[in-house]
C-alpha positions as CSV (number, residue, x, y, z in Angstrom):
1,X,-7.9,7.9,-10.7
2,X,-9.2,11.3,-9.8
3,X,-12.5,11.8,-8.8
4,X,-14.5,14.9,-8.8
5,X,-17.3,14.6,-6.5
6,X,-20.8,16.6,-6.7
7,X,-23.9,16.6,-4.7
8,X,-25.7,14.1,-7.6
9,X,-22.4,12.5,-9.2
10,X,-19.1,12.2,-9.7
11,X,-16.5,12.0,-12.6
12,X,-13.3,9.5,-12.9
13,X,-9.8,9.9,-14.7
14,X,-7.2,8.6,-14.4
15,X,-3.6,10.3,-13.5
16,X,-1.6,8.7,-16.3
17,X,-2.3,10.6,-19.6
18,X,-2.0,7.5,-21.6
19,X,-4.9,5.9,-19.9
20,X,-8.5,6.8,-20.1
21,X,-11.6,5.4,-18.4
22,X,-14.8,4.1,-20.1
23,X,-18.1,3.1,-19.3
24,X,-17.6,-0.5,-19.3
25,X,-14.4,-0.2,-17.0
26,X,-15.8,1.7,-14.7
27,X,-18.8,0.0,-14.5
28,X,-16.9,-3.2,-13.9
29,X,-15.3,-2.5,-10.9
30,X,-18.7,-3.1,-9.3
31,X,-17.9,-7.2,-10.1
32,X,-15.1,-7.2,-7.8
33,X,-14.9,-9.2,-4.9
34,X,-18.8,-8.6,-5.1
35,X,-21.4,-11.5,-5.0
36,X,-24.0,-8.9,-7.2
37,X,-23.0,-5.9,-9.1
38,X,-26.2,-4.4,-8.3
39,X,-25.9,-4.3,-4.7
40,X,-22.9,-3.1,-2.6
41,X,-22.8,-3.2,0.8
42,X,-20.8,-1.4,2.7
43,X,-20.4,0.2,6.2
44,X,-23.5,1.6,6.8
45,X,-25.8,0.0,4.4
46,X,-26.3,-0.9,0.7
47,X,-25.7,1.0,-2.6
48,X,-28.4,0.3,-5.0
49,X,-26.7,0.5,-8.3
50,X,-30.1,-0.5,-10.5
51,X,-30.5,3.2,-11.7
52,X,-27.0,4.0,-12.2
53,X,-25.2,5.6,-15.3
54,X,-22.0,5.7,-16.7
55,X,-21.5,8.5,-19.3
56,X,-18.1,9.3,-21.2
57,X,-17.5,12.8,-21.2
58,X,-16.0,15.2,-24.1
59,X,-12.3,14.8,-23.1
60,X,-12.5,11.2,-24.1
61,X,-10.8,10.3,-20.4
62,X,-13.2,10.5,-18.1
63,X,-16.4,8.7,-17.1
64,X,-19.9,10.5,-15.2
65,X,-21.5,8.2,-12.7
66,X,-24.7,9.1,-11.0
67,X,-28.2,7.4,-10.4
68,X,-27.1,5.2,-7.6
69,X,-29.0,5.1,-4.3
70,X,-27.3,4.5,-0.7
71,X,-29.9,2.7,1.9
72,X,-29.1,3.0,5.3
73,X,-28.9,-0.5,7.4
74,X,-31.0,-0.3,10.8
75,X,-27.5,-1.2,12.5
76,X,-24.2,-0.2,11.7
77,X,-22.2,-2.9,10.8
78,X,-18.5,-2.8,9.9
79,X,-16.5,-6.3,7.9
80,X,-14.0,-8.1,10.2
81,X,-11.5,-9.7,8.1
82,X,-9.0,-11.9,10.0
83,X,-6.7,-14.9,9.3
84,X,-5.3,-17.9,11.2
85,X,-1.1,-19.2,11.2
86,X,-1.3,-22.8,9.7
87,X,2.2,-23.5,9.2
88,X,5.0,-22.9,6.9
89,X,5.3,-23.2,3.2
90,X,8.1,-24.5,0.9
91,X,7.6,-24.6,-3.1
92,X,9.2,-26.0,-6.1
93,X,8.5,-25.6,-9.6
94,X,9.5,-27.2,-13.2
95,X,8.5,-28.2,-16.7
96,X,7.5,-31.4,-18.3
97,X,7.9,-32.0,-22.1
98,X,7.5,-35.5,-22.3
99,X,3.9,-36.2,-24.3
100,X,3.8,-39.8,-22.8
101,X,4.4,-38.4,-19.2
102,X,2.0,-35.3,-19.7
103,X,-0.9,-37.6,-21.1
104,X,-0.5,-39.6,-17.8
105,X,0.4,-37.0,-15.5
106,X,-2.6,-37.5,-12.9
107,X,-1.6,-41.0,-12.0
108,X,2.3,-40.2,-12.3
109,X,1.8,-37.3,-9.5
110,X,-0.5,-40.0,-7.6
111,X,2.7,-42.2,-7.7
112,X,4.5,-39.6,-6.0
113,X,2.2,-38.6,-3.7
114,X,2.2,-42.4,-1.8
115,X,5.9,-42.7,-2.1
116,X,6.0,-39.6,-0.4
117,X,3.4,-40.3,2.1
118,X,5.3,-44.1,2.4
119,X,8.6,-41.8,3.3
120,X,6.9,-39.5,5.6
121,X,4.2,-41.2,7.3
122,X,3.4,-38.4,9.7
123,X,1.5,-36.9,6.6
124,X,-1.1,-39.5,7.2
125,X,-2.2,-38.5,10.3
126,X,-1.3,-34.9,10.7
127,X,-4.0,-32.9,8.8
128,X,-1.5,-29.5,9.0
129,X,1.0,-31.3,6.7
130,X,-0.5,-30.8,3.0
131,X,1.0,-31.1,-0.6
132,X,-0.4,-29.8,-3.6
133,X,0.2,-29.6,-7.2
134,X,-0.7,-26.7,-9.5
135,X,-0.5,-27.8,-13.6
136,X,0.0,-25.0,-15.4
137,X,-0.9,-25.3,-19.0
138,X,-4.0,-27.2,-17.8
139,X,-5.9,-26.2,-15.1
140,X,-3.9,-24.5,-12.5
141,X,-5.7,-21.3,-12.6
142,X,-9.3,-22.8,-12.3
143,X,-8.8,-25.9,-10.8
144,X,-11.9,-28.3,-11.2
145,X,-13.9,-25.4,-12.7
146,X,-11.4,-25.5,-16.0
147,X,-14.3,-26.0,-18.9
148,X,-11.2,-27.3,-20.7
149,X,-8.7,-29.0,-19.1
150,X,-6.8,-29.5,-21.8
151,X,-2.7,-30.3,-21.8
152,X,-0.5,-28.3,-23.7
153,X,2.7,-29.6,-25.6
154,X,4.6,-28.7,-22.5
155,X,3.2,-28.1,-18.5
156,X,4.9,-26.4,-15.5
157,X,4.0,-27.9,-12.3
158,X,4.3,-26.1,-8.9
159,X,4.5,-28.1,-5.9
160,X,3.7,-26.9,-2.5
161,X,4.0,-28.1,1.0
162,X,2.7,-26.8,4.2
163,X,4.2,-28.6,7.3
164,X,4.2,-27.2,11.2
165,X,8.1,-26.6,10.7
166,X,10.0,-24.8,7.8
167,X,12.4,-27.6,8.0
168,X,9.5,-30.4,7.7
169,X,8.4,-28.6,4.9
170,X,11.7,-28.2,2.8
171,X,12.2,-31.9,3.6
172,X,9.2,-32.8,1.9
173,X,9.0,-30.8,-0.6
174,X,12.7,-31.8,-1.4
175,X,11.9,-35.5,-1.6
176,X,8.7,-34.7,-3.7
177,X,10.5,-32.7,-6.1
178,X,13.2,-35.8,-6.6
179,X,10.0,-37.9,-7.4
180,X,8.9,-35.8,-9.8
181,X,12.6,-36.2,-11.6
182,X,13.3,-39.7,-11.3
183,X,9.9,-41.4,-10.6
184,X,9.4,-44.0,-13.2
185,X,5.5,-44.3,-15.4
186,X,4.1,-46.1,-17.5
187,X,5.2,-46.0,-21.0
188,X,8.4,-44.3,-20.1
189,X,11.2,-44.0,-22.7
190,X,13.2,-41.1,-21.4
191,X,15.4,-42.1,-18.8
192,X,17.5,-38.6,-18.2
193,X,15.0,-37.5,-16.0
194,X,11.5,-36.2,-16.0
195,X,11.5,-32.6,-14.4
196,X,13.4,-29.5,-15.8
197,X,14.0,-27.4,-12.4
198,X,14.1,-23.6,-13.9
199,X,16.0,-22.1,-10.3
200,X,18.4,-22.7,-7.7
201,X,18.1,-23.6,-4.7
202,X,15.7,-26.1,-6.4
203,X,13.0,-25.7,-3.2
204,X,12.4,-22.5,-1.9
205,X,11.2,-21.6,1.7
206,X,8.4,-19.3,1.4
207,X,7.7,-18.8,5.0
208,X,4.9,-18.8,7.2
209,X,1.3,-19.5,5.9
210,X,-2.2,-17.9,6.7
211,X,-5.7,-18.6,5.9
212,X,-8.7,-16.7,6.3
213,X,-10.2,-17.7,9.6
214,X,-12.7,-14.8,10.0
215,X,-15.0,-12.5,7.4
216,X,-17.8,-11.6,9.2
217,X,-20.0,-8.3,10.0
218,X,-20.2,-6.8,13.2
219,X,-22.8,-4.3,14.9
220,X,-21.1,-1.1,16.1
221,X,-22.7,1.6,18.2
222,X,-20.5,4.3,16.4
223,X,-18.9,3.9,13.1
224,X,-15.8,5.7,14.3
225,X,-14.8,4.7,17.6
226,X,-12.8,1.8,16.1
227,X,-11.3,4.0,13.6
228,X,-9.0,6.5,15.9
229,X,-7.8,9.3,14.1
230,X,-4.5,11.6,15.2
231,X,-3.3,14.8,13.6
232,X,0.7,15.2,14.4
233,X,2.3,18.3,13.5
234,X,6.0,17.2,12.5
235,X,7.3,20.2,12.0
236,X,7.6,23.0,9.3
237,X,7.6,21.6,5.8
238,X,10.2,23.2,4.5
239,X,12.5,21.4,6.7
240,X,13.8,18.4,5.4
241,X,16.8,16.1,7.2
242,X,18.1,19.0,9.4
243,X,18.3,21.6,6.5
244,X,15.9,24.3,5.3
245,X,15.2,26.5,2.5
246,X,15.9,30.5,2.8
247,X,14.0,32.9,1.6
248,X,15.9,33.1,-1.6
249,X,15.0,29.3,-1.8
250,X,18.8,28.4,-1.0
251,X,19.8,25.5,0.8
252,X,21.1,26.0,4.4
253,X,20.8,25.5,7.8
254,X,17.9,24.5,9.6
255,X,16.1,27.4,11.4
256,X,13.1,25.7,12.3
257,X,11.8,23.5,15.1
258,X,13.3,20.0,15.3
259,X,10.9,17.3,14.1
260,X,8.8,15.3,16.6
261,X,9.2,11.6,16.9
262,X,5.6,10.0,17.0
263,X,4.0,6.2,17.3
264,X,1.0,6.7,15.5
265,X,-1.7,3.9,16.2
266,X,-3.3,1.8,13.0
267,X,-5.7,4.1,11.3
268,X,-8.4,1.0,9.7
269,X,-7.4,2.0,6.2
270,X,-8.2,-0.3,3.2
271,X,-8.8,0.7,-0.6
272,X,-12.1,-0.8,-0.1
273,X,-12.6,2.4,2.1
274,X,-11.5,4.8,-0.4
275,X,-13.0,3.4,-3.5
276,X,-16.3,2.7,-1.5
277,X,-16.5,6.6,-1.9
278,X,-16.6,6.4,-5.3
279,X,-19.8,4.4,-5.6
280,X,-21.7,6.4,-2.8
281,X,-22.4,9.6,-4.7
282,X,-24.1,12.0,-3.7
283,X,-24.8,10.5,-0.3
284,X,-21.0,9.3,0.4
285,X,-20.5,13.3,-0.2
286,X,-23.1,14.4,2.2
287,X,-21.9,12.2,4.7
288,X,-18.6,12.8,4.2
289,X,-19.1,16.5,4.8
290,X,-21.3,16.0,7.8
291,X,-18.8,13.9,9.5
292,X,-15.7,16.8,8.4
293,X,-18.3,19.2,10.3
294,X,-18.0,17.0,13.3
295,X,-14.3,16.5,13.6
296,X,-13.1,19.8,12.7
297,X,-11.7,20.3,16.0
298,X,-7.5,20.5,15.8
299,X,-8.3,19.8,12.2
300,X,-5.0,19.9,9.8
301,X,-5.1,22.6,6.9
302,X,-8.3,22.9,4.6
303,X,-6.9,21.0,2.2
304,X,-6.1,18.0,4.2
305,X,-9.0,17.8,6.1
306,X,-11.5,16.1,3.9
307,X,-9.0,13.2,2.7
308,X,-8.2,12.8,6.5
309,X,-11.9,12.4,7.7
310,X,-12.4,9.5,4.6
311,X,-9.1,8.0,5.6
312,X,-9.9,7.9,9.0
313,X,-13.5,6.8,9.1
314,X,-14.9,3.8,7.4
315,X,-17.1,5.7,4.7
């Protein structure tokens, strides 16, 4: 996506020539991870979209956005997100086609859970050991919020076990899958197996598991102190892998300075910071220009200055 920023508006156009922006597709982005599409909180304030307009341009692929108003907050704040480690996950997946079993799938999985807890009593006393079933074909996506939880003629069951160690998670998951395959149920006719497993190994270790544990805003005195920015010259751009280009464009031995190896600090880059530019309209443009002017010392070439500033700072 390319954004052309102006004083009072900006235009969006996709890079792929077979794609296009529409007023609906652009406006719909305001719904992304937002509680309100008309108020977009961000670093330093809130963007008010009450009077925002989304107009298609004559090329049939671009959309012009204007009319948004940025209201600075009294105290500058940035969002903090963090996770905490909760254990290791092992998963398994399989299909069920028996209509008798499908009609009683909840009771069947309750039986599987009970037998698993009986065989692994540690599950009863350790809240860090969890077993979840996701029933695809019924309500795996929305869960209890699904308005029409009707089973299809076949369903897919994804089981996941989380435990303090990968070995324990895999042991429990292996037992659960075996119960899904061989556990009996009311009205059972088939006895060759309940569960069609498409993959081997039958259980898949999925590694460490984390959950959101930090989702807050933090007051800061400076909007840039937590987002350090460095400009490092790595050598002549004509030099690649020890070879350079002569005046005739012929690949030859490198006559340029050797590349410098550096370790860059985290820049605090996020897609939110980049997309936030798109909806700040003239306020973002003027704010970015102001920051640019303050960070011109030791700046890279002019064509990289604006990008460097926007990525290095939370705007």
